[in-house]
N, C-alpha and C positions, 0 to 999 in steps of 0.2 A: 828358632827362632820367629813368629814372622817381623815384620815390620814393624808394624805396630806396639807387639809386646817389645820390640829392641827400644822401638821411639818411647815406651812406657817406663822402659826401664833405665833410660838413658835421661828423661828428663824427673825423676823423680829419685833416681842415685842409687839405684838399689839393683839389685845383677839377680836376673833367674840363678836358680839353680837348680840343676837334673840329678833327681833324688831317684831312687828305687830302693823297694823293698828287695831287703836282701836273705832276714833271718828270720824267721816268730821261732821264741824261746817258749817248751810246753812242760813247766814242771810236772812229774812221773811218780809215783812210789816204787814202779821196780823200772828205772834202766835197763837190767835186762832183759827183761821180757818187752819191754818197747823196742827194745834194738832188734829181739825175731820180729815182733811186729811189722815192724817197716823195712826189716829187710825181706820178710815175703810177698812184702809189694812190689817189690823191683827196685826202691829206690837206692840209690846208692848212698852206700856207707863212706861218708868222706874224713870222719875223725871219729875217735875215743879213748878218749884221757881218763882215766884213775890218777887221782892225787890220793896222797901219804894219809888227808884228814878224813879220808872215806869219800868226796868230791866225786861226782863222775858224770860226765857229758859227752853224746854223741853227736851228729849231726850227718844227717840224711840229706838229699836233695831227691828229687822224684824227679824223671827222668823227663825232659825235653824244658824244666822247669830254671828259671833263673833264681828262685827262693829255695831257700833253705830252711831247715827246722835244727833245730838245737836241744836236745830230750836232755833235761838234768832233770838230778835226784831234789822229790819235793823237800827238804826242810825246812818250816818254819823260818829258823834263825837266816838259813843260809838265801833264802829270796827277798828276804824284809831290804835286800839294798839292791836287789835286781828289779823287783816289782812294783809300783808304789797301786797302791787300791783307795777309793775312792768312795767316800760310805754313800749311799744312797739314804738319805731320810723323808725324802716324801714318799707316801703312798704309792704301789705300783702303777695306780690310774694315772697321777698324778705324775713317774715319770716316764711313762709312756708318752706322754704327750707335748715333755722337752724334745725326747730323740727328733720328732718331725723337723 
């Protein structure tokens, strides 16, 4: 952290938090097929968990990456607690303008 950033953090009482992007969750309809796909890419398999309720999740990390992906079975009820979606009610032309 630079001296300027340190002084700003001290004067506002807010500390800087060094955050890293560590994992991306990818819901899929077929975990075994996704596992085969990422395995053929040469990505490292970090975890493969199967649960009694049918929930299945695998984690891969690409070579040289600090970020991993978690592939899990996409079922509407399972994902409702993991993923929040925001409904876009404006026409696409207006939605595009808001992204700028």
